[in-house]
KEKE-3310 file (N, C-alpha, C; in steps of 0.2 Angstrom, whole numbers, plus 5000, padded with zeros to 4 digits):
npx = (5656:5640:5627:5617:5601:5585:5573:5559:5542:5534:5523:5506:5509:5505:5507:5514:5504:5510:5521:5520:5515:5513:5517:5514:5527:5524:5514:5522:5531:5522:5517:5529:5534:5524:5526:5540:5538:5530:5538:5550:5563:5565:5555:5558:5571:5569:5560:5568:5578:5570:5566:5578:5582:5572:5574:5586:5582:5574:5562:5549)
npy = (5960:5955:5947:5932:5934:5930:5921:5930:5931:5940:5954:5950:5939:5922:5907:5891:5877:5864:5868:5869:5856:5841:5824:5807:5795:5782:5783:5789:5778:5768:5773:5775:5761:5756:5763:5760:5746:5746:5751:5743:5732:5719:5712:5705:5708:5722:5722:5717:5727:5738:5732:5731:5744:5749:5742:5748:5760:5757:5752:5742)
npz = (4722:4718:4728:4725:4719:4725:4715:4711:4709:4697:4699:4699:4692:4689:4699:4694:4694:4697:4704:4718:4720:4729:4729:4732:4734:4730:4721:4710:4708:4703:4691:4684:4683:4675:4663:4660:4658:4647:4638:4637:4632:4637:4648:4660:4664:4666:4677:4686:4688:4692:4704:4711:4712:4720:4732:4736:4740:4751:4748:4744)
capx = (5652:5633:5624:5612:5594:5580:5568:5553:5537:5532:5517:5501:5511:5502:5511:5512:5501:5515:5526:5519:5512:5516:5514:5517:5532:5521:5511:5527:5534:5517:5517:5536:5534:5520:5530:5546:5536:5527:5543:5556:5564:5565:5552:5561:5577:5567:5558:5574:5581:5566:5566:5584:5583:5567:5577:5591:5579:5570:5555:5548)
capy = (5955:5955:5940:5930:5936:5925:5922:5932:5931:5947:5956:5948:5933:5916:5902:5885:5872:5859:5871:5867:5850:5836:5818:5801:5791:5776:5784:5790:5772:5764:5776:5773:5754:5755:5766:5756:5739:5747:5753:5739:5726:5713:5714:5702:5712:5728:5722:5716:5733:5741:5730:5732:5751:5750:5739:5752:5766:5754:5752:5735)
capz = (4718:4721:4730:4720:4720:4724:4710:4714:4704:4695:4702:4694:4688:4692:4700:4691:4698:4699:4708:4725:4720:4732:4726:4735:4730:4728:4714:4705:4706:4700:4684:4681:4682:4669:4658:4659:4656:4641:4633:4638:4627:4640:4654:4666:4666:4668:4683:4691:4689:4696:4711:4714:4714:4725:4738:4738:4744:4756:4745:4741)
cpx = (5645:5631:5619:5605:5590:5575:5561:5548:5535:5525:5511:5503:5508:5507:5509:5509:5506:5521:5526:5515:5516:5513:5518:5522:5529:5517:5516:5530:5529:5517:5524:5536:5530:5523:5536:5543:5533:5532:5550:5557:5563:5562:5555:5567:5574:5564:5563:5577:5577:5566:5572:5585:5578:5570:5583:5588:5574:5563:5554:5543)
cpy = (5955:5948:5939:5932:5930:5926:5924:5932:5938:5948:5954:5941:5927:5911:5896:5880:5867:5862:5869:5860:5844:5829:5812:5797:5785:5777:5785:5783:5768:5767:5774:5766:5753:5758:5762:5749:5740:5748:5749:5734:5719:5714:5711:5706:5719:5728:5720:5722:5738:5739:5731:5739:5753:5748:5744:5758:5763:5754:5745:5735)
cpz = (4722:4723:4725:4723:4720:4718:4713:4708:4703:4698:4696:4691:4692:4693:4696:4696:4701:4703:4715:4726:4724:4730:4730:4731:4727:4721:4709:4703:4702:4692:4681:4679:4675:4663:4656:4656:4649:4635:4633:4633:4631:4647:4661:4669:4669:4675:4688:4693:4693:4703:4715:4716:4720:4732:4740:4742:4749:4754:4742:4736)
residu = (MET:LYS:GLY:LYS:ARG:LYS:ASN:LYS:ALA:SER:PRO:GLY:GLN:LEU:ARG:LEU:PRO:TRP:ASP:THR:TRP:GLU:VAL:ALA:PHE:ASP:GLN:VAL:ARG:GLU:VAL:ALA:GLU:LYS:PHE:VAL:MET:ALA:ASN:CYS:TYR:ASP:PRO:LYS:ILE:ALA:MET:GLN:LEU:LEU:ASN:CYS:HIS:GLY:ALA:ARG:TYR:GLY:ILE:SER)
# end
C-alpha cells in the first residue's frame, strides 16, 4: 500500500489568498456576533449563548 501524497500545487498554479491568511480571533467573534444578532429569533438568548461559549474558551 502506498503512503498518502501531500497536495502539491501544479506548476504555474496560483495559491488562494485565504490559504495563508491569518485573522485575529477578536475580529472573527465580532463579525459572528453581528451575524447571529441579525439572524436570531431572540437576541437575549443568542447573547447568552455567545457569552457562554466565549467563557468556555477564556474569552470575555
